[in-house]
VOLUMNU-233836 format. One record per residue (C-alpha): x, y, z; residue in one letter; residue number from 0. Coordinates in nm, 4 decimals. Layout:
<vexdrens>
- X,Y,Z,residu,num
- X,Y,Z,A,NUM
...
</vexdrens>
This chain:
<vexdrens>
- X,Y,Z,residu,num
- -4.1165,7.3088,0.1658,G,0
- -4.1578,7.0175,0.4047,R,1
- -4.4717,7.0244,0.6163,M,2
- -4.3478,6.7758,0.8793,G,3
- -4.6267,6.6494,1.1037,D,4
- -4.8646,6.9399,1.0470,I,5
- -5.2067,6.8767,1.1931,G,6
- -5.3903,7.2027,1.1286,C,7
- -5.4513,7.4685,0.8649,D,8
- -5.1774,7.7214,0.7879,L,9
- -5.1996,8.0754,0.9148,E,10
- -5.2109,8.3329,0.6320,D,11
- -4.8592,8.4573,0.7127,E,12
- -4.7171,8.1036,0.6961,D,13
- -4.9012,8.0336,0.3715,L,14
- -4.7508,8.3435,0.2117,E,15
- -4.3973,8.2270,0.3031,K,16
- -4.4231,7.9004,0.1109,I,17
- -4.6821,7.9832,-0.1551,K,18
- -4.5583,7.8849,-0.5012,G,19
- -4.2626,7.6776,-0.3763,C,20
- -4.0988,7.4355,-0.6205,D,21
- -4.1511,7.1141,-0.4179,V,22
- -4.3937,7.0508,-0.1323,L,23
- -4.3698,6.7405,0.0881,M,24
- -4.6988,6.7069,0.2765,I,25
- -4.8454,6.4448,0.5143,P,26
- -5.1660,6.2835,0.3877,V,27
- -5.2415,5.9967,0.6257,G,28
- -5.4542,6.1693,0.8891,G,29
- -5.4950,6.0755,1.2566,F,30
- -5.1565,6.2167,1.3658,Y,31
- -5.1455,6.4736,1.0847,T,32
- -5.3782,6.6345,0.8324,I,33
- -5.5712,6.3868,0.6187,D,34
- -5.5945,6.3497,0.2410,A,35
- -5.8715,6.6095,0.1952,K,36
- -5.6956,6.8665,0.4151,Q,37
- -5.3655,6.7984,0.2361,A,38
- -5.5263,6.8500,-0.1054,K,39
- -5.6808,7.1787,0.0068,K,40
- -5.3482,7.2952,0.1502,M,41
- -5.1522,7.1905,-0.1597,A,42
- -5.3991,7.3831,-0.3755,D,43
- -5.3499,7.6923,-0.1582,Q,44
- -4.9703,7.6625,-0.1676,I,45
- -4.9667,7.5808,-0.5413,N,46
- -4.6214,7.4197,-0.5688,P,47
- -4.4805,7.2837,-0.8931,S,48
- -4.4513,6.9367,-0.7386,I,49
- -4.6249,6.7792,-0.4401,T,50
- -4.4813,6.4673,-0.2762,I,51
- -4.7204,6.3014,-0.0289,P,52
- -4.5708,6.1517,0.2879,M,53
- -4.6698,6.0030,0.6248,H,54
- -4.9194,5.7497,0.4935,Y,55
- -4.9758,5.3750,0.5307,R,56
- -4.8512,5.1460,0.2561,G,57
- -4.7676,4.7826,0.1930,D,58
- -4.5512,4.6837,0.4876,G,59
- -4.5165,5.0272,0.6483,F,60
- -4.7132,5.2873,0.8382,G,61
- -4.9477,5.2750,1.1330,Y,62
- -5.2848,5.1017,1.0931,G,63
- -5.4815,5.4074,1.1989,E,64
- -5.3513,5.6305,0.9186,I,65
- -5.4809,5.6379,0.5624,G,66
- -5.3130,5.5223,0.2440,T,67
- -5.1673,5.7492,-0.0234,V,68
- -5.4451,5.6377,-0.2582,D,69
- -5.6954,5.8484,-0.0645,E,70
- -5.4905,6.1571,-0.1570,F,71
- -5.4184,6.0455,-0.5140,V,72
- -5.7933,6.0111,-0.5880,K,73
- -5.8292,6.3848,-0.5238,L,74
- -5.5460,6.4880,-0.7592,C,75
- -5.5155,6.5263,-1.1357,D,76
- -5.1562,6.4931,-1.2609,K,77
- -5.0052,6.1891,-1.0851,I,78
- -4.6670,6.0309,-1.1472,E,79
- -4.5346,5.7204,-0.9746,D,80
- -4.1793,5.7733,-0.8561,G,81
- -3.9312,5.5053,-0.7663,G,82
- -3.6986,5.5042,-0.4693,S,83
- -3.5025,5.8015,-0.6020,E,84
- -3.6198,6.1339,-0.7388,L,85
- -3.4158,6.3595,-0.9657,I,86
- -3.5738,6.6937,-1.0406,L,87
- -3.4728,6.8791,-1.3533,E,88
- -3.6574,7.1984,-1.4331,G,89
- -4.0159,7.2808,-1.3438,K,90
- -4.3107,7.0839,-1.4751,P,91
- -4.5974,7.2644,-1.6425,E,92
- -4.8754,7.3008,-1.3902,G,93
- -4.8900,7.1156,-1.0595,H,94
- -4.7738,6.7541,-1.0531,K,95
- -4.8028,6.4971,-0.7706,V,96
- -4.5200,6.2442,-0.7461,I,97
- -4.5813,5.9362,-0.5293,V,98
- -4.2632,5.7660,-0.4113,M,99
- -4.4112,5.4155,-0.4012,R,100
- -4.0734,5.2452,-0.4042,G,101
- -3.9704,5.3956,-0.0721,V,102
- -4.0377,5.2226,0.2577,K,103
- -4.0182,5.5096,0.5038,A,104
- -4.0831,5.5560,0.8723,D,105
- -4.3985,5.7557,0.9262,V,106
</vexdrens>
């Protein structure tokens, strides 16, 4: 599931639709969207196999008023640094966060 520019909590009916999805892309930067703490809480509720944070400020990209991905990463356990390309094969055991640090994306 891709959360787009979500800026609020999910309604129960929406949560049930995506609960347990394979991959969750979720904004973590705050200001325009949910922040790192809200994103962590939402990811825990959804319980995907993989979470990919998005819409954050990084080296050379992102708006100054939004947070970095590190604020989200500090709240998570199983972290993996991705490159500029992600190939998914099978499901990981437990919930894994993959940070695409090699990608310079518009936020």
